[in-house]
C-alpha positions as CSV (number, residue, x, y, z in Angstrom):
1,X,-177.3,118.2,57.2
2,X,-173.7,118.6,58.3
3,X,-173.0,115.0,57.1
4,X,-174.5,115.7,53.7
5,X,-172.4,118.9,53.2
6,X,-169.3,117.1,54.4
7,X,-169.9,114.1,52.1
8,X,-170.7,116.3,49.1
9,X,-167.6,118.5,49.7
10,X,-165.2,115.5,50.1
11,X,-166.7,113.7,47.1
12,X,-166.2,116.9,44.9
13,X,-162.6,117.3,46.1
14,X,-161.8,113.6,45.4
15,X,-163.4,113.7,41.9
16,X,-161.6,117.0,41.1
17,X,-158.2,115.5,42.2
18,X,-158.8,112.4,40.1
19,X,-159.7,114.5,37.0
20,X,-156.7,116.8,37.5
21,X,-154.5,113.7,37.8
22,X,-155.8,112.3,34.6
23,X,-155.5,115.6,32.9
24,X,-151.9,116.2,34.0
25,X,-150.8,112.6,33.2
26,X,-152.3,113.0,29.7
27,X,-150.4,116.2,29.1
28,X,-147.2,114.7,30.5
29,X,-147.6,111.6,28.3
30,X,-148.0,113.7,25.2
31,X,-144.5,115.1,25.8
32,X,-143.1,111.6,26.6
33,X,-143.0,112.3,30.4
34,X,-144.4,110.3,33.3
35,X,-145.3,111.1,36.8
36,X,-143.9,108.6,39.3
37,X,-143.0,108.4,43.0
38,X,-139.6,109.4,44.3
39,X,-138.9,105.8,45.4
40,X,-139.6,104.5,41.9
41,X,-137.4,107.2,40.4
42,X,-134.5,106.4,42.8
43,X,-134.9,102.7,42.0
44,X,-134.7,103.4,38.3
45,X,-131.6,105.6,38.8
46,X,-129.9,102.8,40.7
47,X,-130.8,100.2,38.1
48,X,-129.5,102.5,35.3
49,X,-126.2,102.9,37.2
50,X,-125.8,99.1,37.5
51,X,-126.5,98.7,33.8
52,X,-123.9,101.3,33.0
53,X,-121.3,99.6,35.2
54,X,-122.1,96.3,33.6
55,X,-121.7,97.8,30.1
56,X,-118.3,99.3,31.1
57,X,-117.2,95.9,32.5
58,X,-118.4,94.1,29.4
59,X,-116.4,96.4,27.1
60,X,-113.3,95.8,29.3
61,X,-113.9,92.0,29.2
62,X,-114.3,92.1,25.4
63,X,-111.0,93.9,25.0
64,X,-109.2,91.4,27.3
65,X,-110.8,88.4,25.7
66,X,-108.3,88.0,22.9
67,X,-105.4,88.6,25.3
68,X,-106.7,85.9,27.6
69,X,-107.2,83.5,24.7
70,X,-103.6,84.1,23.4
71,X,-102.2,83.6,26.9
72,X,-104.2,80.4,27.6
73,X,-103.5,78.9,24.2
74,X,-99.8,79.6,24.4
75,X,-99.6,78.0,27.8
76,X,-101.5,74.9,26.7
77,X,-99.5,74.5,23.5
78,X,-96.2,74.8,25.4
79,X,-97.3,72.2,27.9
80,X,-98.4,69.9,25.0
81,X,-95.0,70.2,23.4
82,X,-93.5,69.2,26.8
83,X,-95.6,66.1,26.7
84,X,-93.7,64.8,23.6
85,X,-91.0,63.7,26.0
86,X,-92.0,60.3,27.2
87,X,-93.4,59.8,30.7
88,X,-91.6,62.6,32.5
89,X,-92.8,65.1,29.9
90,X,-96.4,63.8,30.2
91,X,-96.4,64.2,33.9
92,X,-94.7,67.6,33.6
93,X,-97.4,68.7,31.1
94,X,-100.1,67.4,33.4
95,X,-98.7,69.4,36.3
96,X,-98.3,72.5,34.2
97,X,-101.8,72.4,32.7
98,X,-103.3,71.7,36.2
99,X,-101.5,74.7,37.6
100,X,-102.5,76.9,34.7
101,X,-106.1,75.8,35.0
102,X,-106.1,76.6,38.7
103,X,-104.9,80.1,37.9
104,X,-107.5,80.5,35.2
105,X,-110.2,79.2,37.5
106,X,-109.3,81.9,40.1
107,X,-109.3,84.6,37.4
108,X,-112.8,83.6,36.3
109,X,-114.0,83.4,39.9
110,X,-112.7,86.9,40.6
111,X,-114.6,88.3,37.6
112,X,-117.8,86.6,38.8
113,X,-117.3,88.1,42.2
114,X,-116.9,91.6,40.7
115,X,-120.0,91.1,38.6
116,X,-121.9,90.0,41.8
117,X,-120.7,93.1,43.6
118,X,-122.0,95.3,40.8
119,X,-125.3,93.5,40.4
120,X,-126.2,93.1,44.0
121,X,-124.6,96.3,45.4
122,X,-122.1,94.5,47.7
123,X,-118.4,95.1,48.3
124,X,-117.1,91.6,49.0
125,X,-113.4,91.4,48.4
126,X,-112.1,88.4,46.4
127,X,-109.5,86.4,48.3
128,X,-107.1,85.1,45.6
129,X,-104.9,83.2,48.1
130,X,-107.9,81.2,49.4
131,X,-109.0,80.5,45.8
132,X,-105.6,79.3,44.8
133,X,-105.3,77.1,47.8
134,X,-108.7,75.5,47.0
135,X,-107.8,75.1,43.4
136,X,-104.4,73.7,44.3
137,X,-105.9,71.1,46.5
138,X,-108.3,70.1,43.6
139,X,-105.4,70.1,41.2
140,X,-103.4,67.8,43.4
141,X,-106.2,65.3,43.2
142,X,-106.4,65.6,39.5
143,X,-102.6,65.3,39.0
144,X,-102.5,62.2,41.3
145,X,-105.3,60.6,39.2
146,X,-103.5,61.5,36.0
147,X,-100.1,60.2,37.2
148,X,-101.8,56.9,38.1
149,X,-103.4,56.7,34.7
150,X,-100.1,57.5,32.9
151,X,-98.3,54.8,35.0
152,X,-101.0,52.3,34.3
153,X,-100.9,53.0,30.5
154,X,-97.1,52.8,30.6
155,X,-97.3,49.5,32.5
156,X,-99.9,48.2,30.0
157,X,-97.6,49.2,27.1
158,X,-94.6,47.4,28.6
159,X,-96.7,44.3,29.3
160,X,-98.0,44.2,25.7
161,X,-94.4,44.4,24.4
162,X,-93.4,41.3,26.4
163,X,-96.4,39.2,25.3
């Protein structure tokens, strides 16, 4: 007898809670509202904050894009003009372009680190000196290969003149 009363009472309370939940959710939905857990709400707020930060960064990048383009194009054009001077100018232009590209590489890498910090909620600092050292080492290899190619092409040109 006690089991039957307990079972009936608990079933009635469960059904009433379910109906109340459906009723409240329907009323909230008619006003464009939703009931959710606090954890979900906090997660949504954090996601919204990240999206807003990314929008702000995007606007700043968009503004700086033309400035970067002008800066990079001017540097490359001036190094190309230097290459008009035979051999020494070519090597100078190669060294200048390699140095500029190392700098641009580190700028881009820094922006990626900032984006990663925003997206993943970290606060890793970008080490520009380490990046430049890595890029400089790679640039040295590229410059050495380019010098060798220039020397080889110059040698081939001289050889073709004497034939």
